[in-house]
FISE-661473 format. One record per residue: residue number from 1; residue in one letter; x, y, z of N, C-alpha, C in turn. Coordinates in steps of 0.02 Angstrom, whole numbers. Example, Ala and Ser with C-alpha at 12.3 -4.5 7.8 and 13.67 -1.06 7.14 Angstrom:
BEGIN
[1, 'a', [660, -284, 390], [615, -225, 390], [660, -165, 390]]
[2, 's', [642, -112, 354], [684, -53, 357], [645, 2, 394]]
END
This chain:
BEGIN
[1, 'x', [3789, 2289, 5343], [3768, 2289, 5402], [3694, 2315, 5414]]
[2, 'x', [3658, 2270, 5447], [3593, 2278, 5454], [3573, 2320, 5509]]
[3, 'x', [3535, 2373, 5501], [3512, 2431, 5535], [3434, 2442, 5535]]
[4, 'x', [3411, 2475, 5576], [3349, 2495, 5594], [3330, 2568, 5582]]
[5, 'x', [3288, 2588, 5534], [3282, 2664, 5506], [3217, 2684, 5529]]
[6, 'x', [3203, 2735, 5576], [3147, 2751, 5596], [3112, 2807, 5539]]
[7, 'x', [3050, 2813, 5513], [3044, 2844, 5456], [3025, 2923, 5491]]
[8, 'x', [3013, 2934, 5549], [2992, 2996, 5570], [3019, 3014, 5648]]
[9, 'x', [3002, 3067, 5673], [3017, 3073, 5738], [2963, 3041, 5793]]
[10, 'x', [2911, 3019, 5773], [2852, 2998, 5817], [2875, 2939, 5850]]
[11, 'x', [2850, 2926, 5916], [2871, 2865, 5950], [2839, 2805, 5907]]
[12, 'x', [2783, 2823, 5886], [2729, 2764, 5863], [2761, 2721, 5795]]
[13, 'x', [2812, 2765, 5764], [2839, 2745, 5698], [2877, 2684, 5721]]
[14, 'x', [2859, 2630, 5664], [2896, 2571, 5666], [2971, 2584, 5629]]
[15, 'x', [3009, 2543, 5644], [3079, 2550, 5626], [3091, 2499, 5553]]
[16, 'x', [3117, 2523, 5504], [3122, 2493, 5446], [3188, 2457, 5433]]
[17, 'x', [3189, 2385, 5434], [3249, 2360, 5429], [3275, 2368, 5374]]
[18, 'x', [3343, 2389, 5357], [3376, 2407, 5306], [3447, 2367, 5314]]
[19, 'x', [3488, 2395, 5256], [3561, 2363, 5250], [3600, 2436, 5230]]
[20, 'x', [3641, 2458, 5284], [3698, 2496, 5271], [3768, 2468, 5261]]
[21, 'x', [3787, 2496, 5184], [3839, 2472, 5164], [3891, 2523, 5150]]
[22, 'x', [3950, 2519, 5195], [4010, 2564, 5209], [4053, 2558, 5167]]
[23, 'x', [4070, 2609, 5139], [4149, 2594, 5098], [4205, 2627, 5128]]
[24, 'x', [4215, 2591, 5184], [4254, 2614, 5239], [4332, 2578, 5219]]
[25, 'x', [4383, 2621, 5191], [4446, 2578, 5176], [4475, 2553, 5226]]
[26, 'x', [4474, 2594, 5284], [4511, 2559, 5344], [4505, 2495, 5362]]
[27, 'x', [4441, 2469, 5343], [4417, 2399, 5364], [4392, 2363, 5310]]
[28, 'x', [4413, 2372, 5254], [4396, 2353, 5191], [4447, 2286, 5195]]
[29, 'x', [4433, 2224, 5222], [4480, 2177, 5229], [4505, 2144, 5170]]
[30, 'x', [4448, 2130, 5125], [4471, 2100, 5073], [4513, 2140, 5017]]
[31, 'x', [4499, 2202, 5012], [4529, 2248, 4985], [4599, 2256, 4990]]
[32, 'x', [4613, 2259, 5067], [4676, 2266, 5078], [4729, 2208, 5078]]
[33, 'x', [4689, 2148, 5078], [4740, 2087, 5065], [4744, 2096, 4982]]
[34, 'x', [4698, 2101, 4940], [4711, 2106, 4862], [4776, 2152, 4859]]
[35, 'x', [4772, 2208, 4889], [4836, 2258, 4871], [4887, 2265, 4924]]
[36, 'x', [4893, 2202, 4966], [4953, 2199, 5015], [4961, 2242, 5049]]
[37, 'x', [4901, 2275, 5083], [4908, 2328, 5135], [4897, 2295, 5199]]
[38, 'x', [4947, 2319, 5250], [4928, 2278, 5316], [4858, 2304, 5342]]
[39, 'x', [4832, 2271, 5395], [4770, 2299, 5428], [4787, 2362, 5468]]
[40, 'x', [4732, 2414, 5469], [4726, 2471, 5502], [4751, 2471, 5562]]
[41, 'x', [4788, 2516, 5573], [4818, 2524, 5658], [4826, 2605, 5680]]
[42, 'x', [4833, 2607, 5723], [4837, 2686, 5751], [4900, 2707, 5707]]
[43, 'x', [4944, 2686, 5692], [5020, 2702, 5657], [4988, 2727, 5584]]
[44, 'x', [4939, 2680, 5550], [4913, 2692, 5497], [4876, 2765, 5487]]
[45, 'x', [4830, 2766, 5546], [4789, 2827, 5551], [4835, 2890, 5557]]
[46, 'x', [4886, 2887, 5601], [4931, 2946, 5607], [4967, 2968, 5541]]
[47, 'x', [4991, 2918, 5506], [5026, 2931, 5431], [4977, 2958, 5390]]
[48, 'x', [4916, 2919, 5388], [4853, 2957, 5345], [4842, 3019, 5350]]
[49, 'x', [4822, 3032, 5422], [4803, 3098, 5440], [4857, 3153, 5429]]
[50, 'x', [4914, 3137, 5434], [4967, 3192, 5429], [4982, 3204, 5343]]
[51, 'x', [4973, 3154, 5311], [4975, 3164, 5241], [4916, 3199, 5215]]
[52, 'x', [4851, 3184, 5248], [4802, 3235, 5214], [4799, 3308, 5247]]
[53, 'x', [4815, 3306, 5301], [4825, 3376, 5330], [4883, 3412, 5299]]
[54, 'x', [4923, 3388, 5274], [4985, 3415, 5238], [4977, 3444, 5177]]
[55, 'x', [4924, 3407, 5155], [4903, 3433, 5071], [4931, 3391, 5028]]
[56, 'x', [4971, 3334, 5046], [4997, 3285, 5005], [4947, 3235, 4976]]
[57, 'x', [4900, 3222, 5015], [4858, 3159, 4997], [4815, 3185, 4940]]
[58, 'x', [4793, 3252, 4934], [4768, 3270, 4877], [4789, 3278, 4817]]
[59, 'x', [4865, 3301, 4832], [4906, 3299, 4769], [4916, 3224, 4735]]
[60, 'x', [4926, 3183, 4785], [4940, 3105, 4764], [4881, 3084, 4719]]
[61, 'x', [4806, 3100, 4741], [4739, 3072, 4715], [4746, 3109, 4653]]
[62, 'x', [4765, 3172, 4637], [4759, 3196, 4577], [4799, 3180, 4522]]
[63, 'x', [4870, 3147, 4553], [4911, 3120, 4518], [4886, 3050, 4487]]
[64, 'x', [4858, 3016, 4544], [4826, 2939, 4520], [4771, 2956, 4461]]
[65, 'x', [4734, 3003, 4467], [4674, 3017, 4422], [4710, 3036, 4345]]
[66, 'x', [4765, 3065, 4358], [4795, 3092, 4289], [4845, 3039, 4261]]
[67, 'x', [4858, 2982, 4295], [4914, 2928, 4281], [4977, 2946, 4267]]
[68, 'x', [4989, 2991, 4318], [5060, 3026, 4321], [5120, 2985, 4359]]
[69, 'x', [5131, 2930, 4326], [5195, 2894, 4345], [5200, 2871, 4427]]
[70, 'x', [5137, 2862, 4457], [5136, 2847, 4528], [5157, 2784, 4536]]
[71, 'x', [5154, 2735, 4484], [5171, 2672, 4484], [5248, 2664, 4496]]
[72, 'x', [5288, 2724, 4472], [5365, 2714, 4483], [5379, 2728, 4557]]
[73, 'x', [5349, 2755, 4603], [5361, 2774, 4655], [5352, 2717, 4705]]
[74, 'x', [5398, 2701, 4770], [5386, 2665, 4819], [5333, 2699, 4858]]
[75, 'x', [5273, 2659, 4868], [5223, 2688, 4906], [5238, 2677, 4987]]
[76, 'x', [5221, 2715, 5011], [5235, 2712, 5095], [5167, 2705, 5113]]
[77, 'x', [5150, 2696, 5180], [5096, 2693, 5209], [5040, 2736, 5203]]
[78, 'x', [5058, 2806, 5197], [5024, 2855, 5200], [4995, 2854, 5108]]
[79, 'x', [5041, 2840, 5074], [5016, 2841, 5000], [4974, 2763, 4987]]
[80, 'x', [4976, 2704, 5022], [4941, 2645, 5014], [4879, 2672, 5048]]
[81, 'x', [4869, 2714, 5101], [4802, 2717, 5140], [4757, 2770, 5088]]
[82, 'x', [4796, 2824, 5057], [4758, 2861, 5016], [4736, 2833, 4957]]
[83, 'x', [4779, 2792, 4920], [4749, 2745, 4868], [4689, 2711, 4883]]
[84, 'x', [4693, 2679, 4948], [4627, 2630, 4951], [4570, 2679, 4984]]
[85, 'x', [4578, 2734, 4999], [4526, 2776, 5015], [4497, 2802, 4948]]
[86, 'x', [4535, 2828, 4906], [4515, 2853, 4837], [4469, 2800, 4816]]
[87, 'x', [4499, 2739, 4810], [4479, 2668, 4778], [4398, 2665, 4801]]
[88, 'x', [4396, 2668, 4873], [4320, 2655, 4908], [4281, 2708, 4893]]
[89, 'x', [4307, 2766, 4878], [4276, 2829, 4866], [4236, 2819, 4776]]
[90, 'x', [4278, 2788, 4731], [4255, 2771, 4674], [4210, 2726, 4663]]
[91, 'x', [4214, 2667, 4710], [4162, 2607, 4726], [4090, 2642, 4736]]
[92, 'x', [4102, 2690, 4790], [4038, 2716, 4812], [4002, 2757, 4753]]
[93, 'x', [4045, 2794, 4724], [4003, 2841, 4653], [3975, 2795, 4597]]
[94, 'x', [4019, 2738, 4602], [3995, 2692, 4553], [3921, 2663, 4568]]
[95, 'x', [3918, 2641, 4632], [3863, 2604, 4651], [3797, 2651, 4656]]
[96, 'x', [3815, 2715, 4675], [3763, 2762, 4672], [3742, 2776, 4610]]
[97, 'x', [3788, 2787, 4553], [3759, 2788, 4490], [3721, 2742, 4449]]
[98, 'x', [3741, 2672, 4467], [3700, 2626, 4439], [3627, 2627, 4474]]
[99, 'x', [3625, 2629, 4539], [3563, 2635, 4563], [3519, 2693, 4548]]
[100, 'x', [3544, 2747, 4524], [3521, 2798, 4483], [3471, 2785, 4414]]
[101, 'x', [3528, 2768, 4378], [3511, 2723, 4311], [3460, 2676, 4313]]
[102, 'x', [3453, 2638, 4366], [3419, 2577, 4375], [3349, 2588, 4418]]
[103, 'x', [3328, 2643, 4411], [3270, 2673, 4465], [3210, 2648, 4450]]
[104, 'x', [3196, 2618, 4388], [3143, 2581, 4376], [3127, 2513, 4394]]
[105, 'x', [3194, 2477, 4402], [3198, 2413, 4430], [3209, 2407, 4497]]
[106, 'x', [3203, 2466, 4533], [3216, 2461, 4615], [3149, 2436, 4650]]
[107, 'x', [3160, 2391, 4702], [3095, 2375, 4735], [3080, 2307, 4698]]
[108, 'x', [3098, 2286, 4639], [3084, 2219, 4608], [3140, 2178, 4598]]
[109, 'x', [3172, 2205, 4538], [3235, 2174, 4512], [3288, 2185, 4568]]
[110, 'x', [3299, 2245, 4595], [3353, 2257, 4629], [3336, 2301, 4692]]
[111, 'x', [3369, 2300, 4752], [3336, 2347, 4826], [3316, 2411, 4802]]
[112, 'x', [3273, 2435, 4835], [3260, 2510, 4845], [3326, 2540, 4868]]
[113, 'x', [3335, 2594, 4840], [3400, 2637, 4867], [3368, 2688, 4911]]
[114, 'x', [3378, 2690, 4970], [3357, 2740, 5019], [3390, 2809, 5041]]
[115, 'x', [3455, 2789, 5043], [3498, 2858, 5043], [3573, 2851, 5038]]
[116, 'x', [3594, 2912, 5017], [3674, 2908, 5009], [3702, 2936, 5075]]
[117, 'x', [3748, 2897, 5114], [3762, 2909, 5182], [3835, 2930, 5200]]
[118, 'x', [3855, 2984, 5235], [3918, 3012, 5225], [3936, 3041, 5301]]
[119, 'x', [3997, 3026, 5332], [4006, 3045, 5398], [4083, 3050, 5392]]
[120, 'x', [4101, 3085, 5451], [4181, 3086, 5456], [4214, 3037, 5497]]
[121, 'x', [4273, 3013, 5474], [4299, 2953, 5507], [4341, 2990, 5570]]
[122, 'x', [4354, 3049, 5565], [4397, 3075, 5629], [4359, 3136, 5657]]
[123, 'x', [4365, 3170, 5706], [4343, 3233, 5731], [4345, 3290, 5695]]
[124, 'x', [4413, 3300, 5650], [4413, 3346, 5607], [4384, 3335, 5546]]
[125, 'x', [4346, 3397, 5510], [4313, 3366, 5453], [4363, 3396, 5391]]
[126, 'x', [4368, 3344, 5349], [4406, 3342, 5292], [4369, 3308, 5240]]
[127, 'x', [4372, 3330, 5172], [4334, 3279, 5130], [4378, 3216, 5123]]
[128, 'x', [4437, 3212, 5134], [4476, 3156, 5139], [4468, 3112, 5195]]
[129, 'x', [4438, 3133, 5232], [4414, 3090, 5303], [4340, 3061, 5298]]
[130, 'x', [4314, 3076, 5247], [4239, 3064, 5245], [4229, 2997, 5225]]
[131, 'x', [4191, 2957, 5267], [4161, 2882, 5240], [4103, 2895, 5213]]
[132, 'x', [4089, 2851, 5148], [4031, 2847, 5126], [3991, 2787, 5122]]
[133, 'x', [3931, 2795, 5115], [3896, 2726, 5110], [3826, 2738, 5079]]
[134, 'x', [3782, 2689, 5072], [3731, 2687, 5055], [3676, 2648, 5096]]
[135, 'x', [3611, 2678, 5092], [3556, 2631, 5128], [3521, 2602, 5083]]
[136, 'x', [3509, 2530, 5094], [3463, 2488, 5052], [3409, 2455, 5080]]
[137, 'x', [3363, 2435, 5042], [3311, 2397, 5067], [3344, 2332, 5091]]
[138, 'x', [3325, 2291, 5140], [3340, 2230, 5161], [3293, 2180, 5126]]
[139, 'x', [3346, 2133, 5090], [3301, 2081, 5042], [3308, 2010, 5093]]
[140, 'x', [3249, 1987, 5124], [3240, 1933, 5156], [3254, 1872, 5110]]
[141, 'x', [3296, 1820, 5112], [3303, 1784, 5077], [3371, 1742, 5078]]
[142, 'x', [3393, 1716, 5021], [3454, 1671, 5014], [3492, 1694, 4939]]
[143, 'x', [3552, 1683, 4941], [3588, 1686, 4878], [3571, 1634, 4827]]
[144, 'x', [3586, 1648, 4766], [3585, 1602, 4712], [3626, 1542, 4721]]
[145, 'x', [3678, 1564, 4757], [3734, 1508, 4764], [3712, 1444, 4795]]
[146, 'x', [3662, 1464, 4846], [3646, 1418, 4893], [3568, 1394, 4864]]
[147, 'x', [3559, 1395, 4803], [3488, 1375, 4774], [3478, 1304, 4803]]
[148, 'x', [3524, 1260, 4787], [3514, 1183, 4799], [3489, 1160, 4867]]
[149, 'x', [3513, 1215, 4909], [3509, 1193, 4987], [3437, 1221, 5008]]
[150, 'x', [3409, 1280, 4978], [3347, 1306, 5001], [3285, 1288, 4951]]
[151, 'x', [3303, 1277, 4886], [3242, 1271, 4842], [3228, 1194, 4814]]
[152, 'x', [3173, 1192, 4807], [3161, 1123, 4764], [3196, 1118, 4702]]
[153, 'x', [3203, 1053, 4677], [3245, 1049, 4613], [3185, 1071, 4561]]
[154, 'x', [3143, 1065, 4572], [3084, 1080, 4525], [3084, 1168, 4495]]
[155, 'x', [3106, 1196, 4552], [3103, 1281, 4541], [3168, 1304, 4507]]
[156, 'x', [3224, 1255, 4505], [3280, 1282, 4489], [3296, 1315, 4427]]
[157, 'x', [3251, 1283, 4375], [3273, 1304, 4302], [3234, 1374, 4287]]
[158, 'x', [3170, 1385, 4328], [3151, 1441, 4328], [3179, 1496, 4352]]
[159, 'x', [3210, 1485, 4420], [3236, 1539, 4463], [3308, 1554, 4424]]
[160, 'x', [3341, 1514, 4395], [3408, 1537, 4372], [3389, 1567, 4301]]
[161, 'x', [3339, 1554, 4258], [3312, 1582, 4196], [3299, 1650, 4222]]
[162, 'x', [3258, 1664, 4266], [3234, 1732, 4310], [3302, 1776, 4317]]
[163, 'x', [3356, 1729, 4354], [3415, 1778, 4355], [3453, 1803, 4311]]
[164, 'x', [3457, 1759, 4249], [3480, 1781, 4182], [3439, 1826, 4157]]
[165, 'x', [3370, 1828, 4157], [3337, 1890, 4136], [3347, 1947, 4166]]
[166, 'x', [3358, 1949, 4233], [3362, 2018, 4267], [3426, 2040, 4251]]
[167, 'x', [3485, 2001, 4248], [3555, 2028, 4225], [3536, 2075, 4156]]
[168, 'x', [3503, 2039, 4107], [3494, 2059, 4051], [3445, 2139, 4057]]
[169, 'x', [3415, 2134, 4096], [3367, 2197, 4103], [3426, 2252, 4119]]
[170, 'x', [3470, 2233, 4166], [3531, 2300, 4198], [3560, 2307, 4126]]
[171, 'x', [3579, 2266, 4100], [3616, 2267, 4038], [3588, 2319, 3981]]
[172, 'x', [3520, 2304, 3982], [3473, 2346, 3936], [3486, 2433, 3959]]
[173, 'x', [3500, 2442, 4026], [3507, 2518, 4030], [3575, 2539, 4032]]
[174, 'x', [3611, 2506, 4001], [3678, 2530, 3979], [3734, 2519, 4034]]
[175, 'x', [3732, 2465, 4075], [3775, 2457, 4121], [3817, 2381, 4104]]
[176, 'x', [3866, 2390, 4126], [3920, 2336, 4115], [3931, 2306, 4182]]
[177, 'x', [3927, 2263, 4220], [3935, 2240, 4272], [3985, 2191, 4292]]
[178, 'x', [4042, 2215, 4310], [4104, 2164, 4312], [4107, 2116, 4380]]
[179, 'x', [4050, 2118, 4420], [4045, 2088, 4473], [3988, 2040, 4480]]
[180, 'x', [3964, 2022, 4423], [3909, 1965, 4419], [3940, 1904, 4435]]
[181, 'x', [3888, 1875, 4502], [3911, 1801, 4518], [3858, 1790, 4557]]
[182, 'x', [3847, 1714, 4567], [3780, 1695, 4600], [3776, 1718, 4670]]
[183, 'x', [3824, 1738, 4706], [3835, 1763, 4777], [3792, 1832, 4777]]
[184, 'x', [3793, 1871, 4714], [3769, 1928, 4715], [3706, 1930, 4686]]
[185, 'x', [3670, 1880, 4687], [3584, 1870, 4673], [3557, 1845, 4732]]
[186, 'x', [3508, 1867, 4763], [3460, 1857, 4801], [3393, 1822, 4789]]
[187, 'x', [3384, 1779, 4818], [3305, 1764, 4798], [3274, 1785, 4854]]
[188, 'x', [3218, 1829, 4855], [3177, 1851, 4895], [3119, 1804, 4912]]
[189, 'x', [3105, 1781, 4976], [3069, 1731, 4989], [3005, 1762, 5026]]
[190, 'x', [3004, 1831, 5038], [2947, 1853, 5070], [2921, 1921, 5026]]
[191, 'x', [2899, 1908, 4967], [2876, 1961, 4921], [2803, 1966, 4931]]
[192, 'x', [2770, 2026, 4945], [2695, 2042, 4953], [2671, 2031, 4883]]
[193, 'x', [2704, 2051, 4821], [2653, 2054, 4767], [2678, 1985, 4726]]
[194, 'x', [2709, 1936, 4752], [2708, 1873, 4725], [2704, 1818, 4764]]
[195, 'x', [2683, 1752, 4730], [2668, 1692, 4777], [2727, 1650, 4783]]
[196, 'x', [2778, 1672, 4733], [2840, 1624, 4736], [2902, 1667, 4730]]
[197, 'x', [2962, 1644, 4741], [3011, 1669, 4750], [3026, 1725, 4698]]
[198, 'x', [3060, 1777, 4700], [3077, 1836, 4668], [3164, 1850, 4659]]
[199, 'x', [3198, 1854, 4609], [3259, 1865, 4603], [3276, 1928, 4604]]
[200, 'x', [3325, 1960, 4649], [3344, 2021, 4663], [3423, 2015, 4654]]
[201, 'x', [3444, 2073, 4614], [3531, 2078, 4604], [3550, 2135, 4643]]
[202, 'x', [3612, 2119, 4672], [3640, 2172, 4713], [3698, 2178, 4695]]
[203, 'x', [3744, 2226, 4718], [3807, 2241, 4724], [3831, 2275, 4646]]
[204, 'x', [3829, 2345, 4651], [3840, 2374, 4576], [3897, 2423, 4585]]
[205, 'x', [3951, 2407, 4637], [3997, 2449, 4639], [4054, 2428, 4597]]
[206, 'x', [4061, 2385, 4551], [4116, 2376, 4499], [4089, 2377, 4427]]
[207, 'x', [4053, 2418, 4417], [4018, 2436, 4347], [4048, 2490, 4304]]
[208, 'x', [4037, 2480, 4241], [4057, 2524, 4185], [3983, 2555, 4156]]
[209, 'x', [3984, 2606, 4130], [3923, 2629, 4099], [3939, 2648, 4025]]
[210, 'x', [3892, 2643, 3985], [3896, 2643, 3910], [3909, 2728, 3906]]
[211, 'x', [3956, 2753, 3871], [3962, 2813, 3854], [3921, 2835, 3794]]
[212, 'x', [3908, 2902, 3802], [3854, 2935, 3763], [3877, 2911, 3689]]
[213, 'x', [3941, 2936, 3660], [3958, 2913, 3606], [3980, 2844, 3576]]
[214, 'x', [3972, 2800, 3612], [4003, 2726, 3610], [3957, 2702, 3545]]
[215, 'x', [3999, 2670, 3511], [3954, 2635, 3459], [3935, 2554, 3478]]
[216, 'x', [3885, 2538, 3439], [3859, 2481, 3463], [3912, 2428, 3464]]
[217, 'x', [3944, 2433, 3413], [4014, 2375, 3389], [4046, 2371, 3452]]
[218, 'x', [4076, 2433, 3479], [4119, 2438, 3540], [4090, 2418, 3596]]
[219, 'x', [4016, 2438, 3605], [3989, 2406, 3664], [3980, 2337, 3662]]
[220, 'x', [3948, 2318, 3617], [3944, 2241, 3603], [4006, 2206, 3613]]
[221, 'x', [4062, 2228, 3610], [4138, 2191, 3607], [4145, 2198, 3691]]
[222, 'x', [4132, 2246, 3722], [4144, 2246, 3788], [4084, 2198, 3832]]
[223, 'x', [4033, 2185, 3811], [3984, 2159, 3844], [4003, 2092, 3828]]
[224, 'x', [4016, 2063, 3766], [4030, 1990, 3740], [4099, 1972, 3778]]
[225, 'x', [4135, 2008, 3799], [4217, 1989, 3826], [4190, 1978, 3902]]
[226, 'x', [4149, 2023, 3932], [4113, 2014, 4001], [4077, 1953, 4008]]
[227, 'x', [4037, 1953, 3960], [3983, 1887, 3974], [3958, 1887, 4045]]
[228, 'x', [3910, 1930, 4060], [3872, 1939, 4126], [3839, 1888, 4135]]
[229, 'x', [3793, 1857, 4087], [3746, 1805, 4099], [3778, 1742, 4096]]
[230, 'x', [3828, 1735, 4057], [3863, 1677, 4066], [3896, 1670, 4137]]
[231, 'x', [3914, 1717, 4179], [3944, 1705, 4239], [3890, 1690, 4286]]
[232, 'x', [3818, 1683, 4268], [3767, 1656, 4305], [3751, 1582, 4276]]
[233, 'x', [3741, 1586, 4201], [3711, 1528, 4179], [3763, 1467, 4182]]
[234, 'x', [3836, 1472, 4160], [3887, 1427, 4155], [3892, 1404, 4229]]
[235, 'x', [3900, 1455, 4275], [3916, 1437, 4350], [3867, 1390, 4368]]
[236, 'x', [3802, 1419, 4360], [3744, 1384, 4403], [3733, 1303, 4356]]
[237, 'x', [3744, 1296, 4300], [3741, 1239, 4261], [3795, 1203, 4293]]
[238, 'x', [3860, 1211, 4306], [3899, 1168, 4336], [3879, 1157, 4417]]
[239, 'x', [3858, 1205, 4441], [3857, 1196, 4522], [3792, 1149, 4524]]
[240, 'x', [3741, 1148, 4487], [3683, 1111, 4500], [3684, 1037, 4447]]
[241, 'x', [3752, 1032, 4433], [3766, 958, 4391], [3721, 949, 4339]]
[242, 'x', [3712, 995, 4307], [3651, 983, 4241], [3584, 986, 4251]]
[243, 'x', [3566, 997, 4311], [3488, 998, 4333], [3457, 1060, 4305]]
[244, 'x', [3513, 1119, 4298], [3490, 1181, 4260], [3524, 1184, 4188]]
[245, 'x', [3469, 1192, 4143], [3495, 1194, 4064], [3507, 1267, 4050]]
[246, 'x', [3567, 1298, 4046], [3588, 1366, 4015], [3583, 1361, 3943]]
[247, 'x', [3537, 1412, 3926], [3544, 1428, 3847], [3564, 1493, 3838]]
[248, 'x', [3624, 1508, 3817], [3653, 1580, 3806], [3605, 1616, 3749]]
[249, 'x', [3592, 1677, 3762], [3548, 1713, 3722], [3602, 1749, 3656]]
[250, 'x', [3662, 1749, 3666], [3699, 1772, 3623], [3684, 1842, 3605]]
[251, 'x', [3651, 1876, 3636], [3614, 1950, 3624], [3669, 2001, 3605]]
[252, 'x', [3734, 2000, 3631], [3789, 2033, 3624], [3844, 1999, 3589]]
[253, 'x', [3836, 1951, 3545], [3884, 1905, 3508], [3925, 1960, 3474]]
[254, 'x', [3988, 1963, 3478], [4036, 1996, 3438], [4074, 1969, 3379]]
[255, 'x', [4082, 1978, 3318], [4106, 1944, 3275], [4175, 1981, 3258]]
[256, 'x', [4216, 2029, 3296], [4270, 2058, 3284], [4327, 2003, 3284]]
[257, 'x', [4384, 2029, 3257], [4421, 1988, 3239], [4461, 1956, 3313]]
[258, 'x', [4464, 2004, 3358], [4492, 1988, 3436], [4444, 1934, 3467]]
[259, 'x', [4373, 1941, 3459], [4330, 1887, 3484], [4327, 1831, 3450]]
[260, 'x', [4320, 1821, 3384], [4321, 1771, 3346], [4377, 1724, 3347]]
[261, 'x', [4445, 1751, 3363], [4502, 1714, 3361], [4526, 1689, 3431]]
[262, 'x', [4479, 1691, 3469], [4485, 1674, 3545], [4475, 1585, 3547]]
END
């Protein structure tokens, strides 16, 4: 959602164009389809609110977090809505953490993180009625998936190489992104510090973070299996019919038995 943000109360302040990304389980269409949950209706609202206000939603979330055999139960509307609420809350927390870890890349390789946004979905305040969101810098440009449509072929190799380099910069900060794809890479066409297009990576809600005591071998294994740079390199090489040559870095090559037997 594109929004205008005023820097202060003065009427002379110009509005800053920004993106408001909401993690609203009620209207997360793709998520609801993925988990086969019907579209939100007043009936869903009544069932969820009753579940929350009766204290059962908090217990259900606690059971989900503790892996307490919730899969053995037949989930009704209230439990489905509670699951989606908790899932969206986790996505928000993940993306906020990612932007925090990537602070030095903000404004260049990823958007500026402007604010953590929270408000109530219903008139009664309750932590389980809270909709969370993030306010981000608006990136003017197009997605890497549309590169052939907007950029001259002579620039394809450079732009794709830069996209892979940016993915690796993010990896260097202890992040494994499970949602790397050309659609989540933007080409900024109006960069005041550059005379040419600049690559900006977005969407970090499905990341995992390297644990404090995680070994190099274990982390390398996870990164090799995910192959984030390949999610750009191989896809774009195919999409551009060989006009872009992908050269894997193999920086996370794993030689464990599981990986070498694939």
